[in-house]
N, C-alpha and C positions, 0 to 999 in steps of 0.2 A: 656375824663375820665382819671382820675389818676390810678395808679397801684393798689391802695388800695380801689377803688370804685367798688361796687358790684350792678349792675342793677338787680332788681327784682320786679315783679308785677307793672311795670310802675314807680317805685321809684328808687332812687339811694341811696345806703347805703355806709358808709365808715367804714373800719376797723381801729380802734384806735391802739395805741401802745400795744404790747403784753409783755412789760417788767415787771418784778416783778410778774410773774404768774397771771396777770390779762388780760382780754380781753374785749373790749368795741365795740359795734357796733352802729354807729351813723346814724340817718336820719337827714340831715342838721347838726345843732349844738346840737341836742338833743339826749342823749343816749337812745337807744331802747332795748339794751340787754347788761348786764353786768355780767360777769362770772369769775371764778377762774379756771386756768388750773390745771387738776389733772392727775394722771397716766392714767386714763381711758378715758380722753377727756377733756371736760369743763363742770363744774357744774355751771349753771346760778343762780344767786341770784335775778336778775331782768330781766323780759322779757315782751316786748310790747305784749298785747293780740293779735295783728295782726300777730305776729311771732310764737305764741305758737304752731301752727300746724306743724311747721318745726323745733321745738326746738331740737329734737334728731339729725337731720341732721346738724344743726348748731354746736352742741356740737362735733360731730364727725369730721367735716370739720376743726374747729378751733384746735381740738386736733391734727390732721394731720399736720396742718400748724405749730403748736408749735414744733412739733417733727422734721419737716424739718428745722426750724430755729435752734433749739438746735444742730442738726447734722451739719449744716453749721458752726455754732460757734466753735464746737469741731474740724472740719476740717480746721478752719482758713479761710474760704471762706467769712464769713459774718462779 
C-alpha cells in the first residue's frame, strides 16, 4: 500500500494531489470526493453517497493535512 492509500470499509482509497487548493479522493481511478481547501477545512462539491456519513471527518482531516503541507513548504522541508 502506497503512502497516499487509505484503507476503509474493505476498500482502498487514494488521496490525489492537493495542489491548487483542490483535493480529490479516488477509489480505483474514479473520483469519489472532490473538494476545495478553505480556511476552515475542505468544502466538498462532490461526495459519493457511500462516504456522506463521514463527510465532516474527511473535511477536517484533509484540512489538517493541507495545513501540515503548507507549514512544511514555509519551513522549506517539502
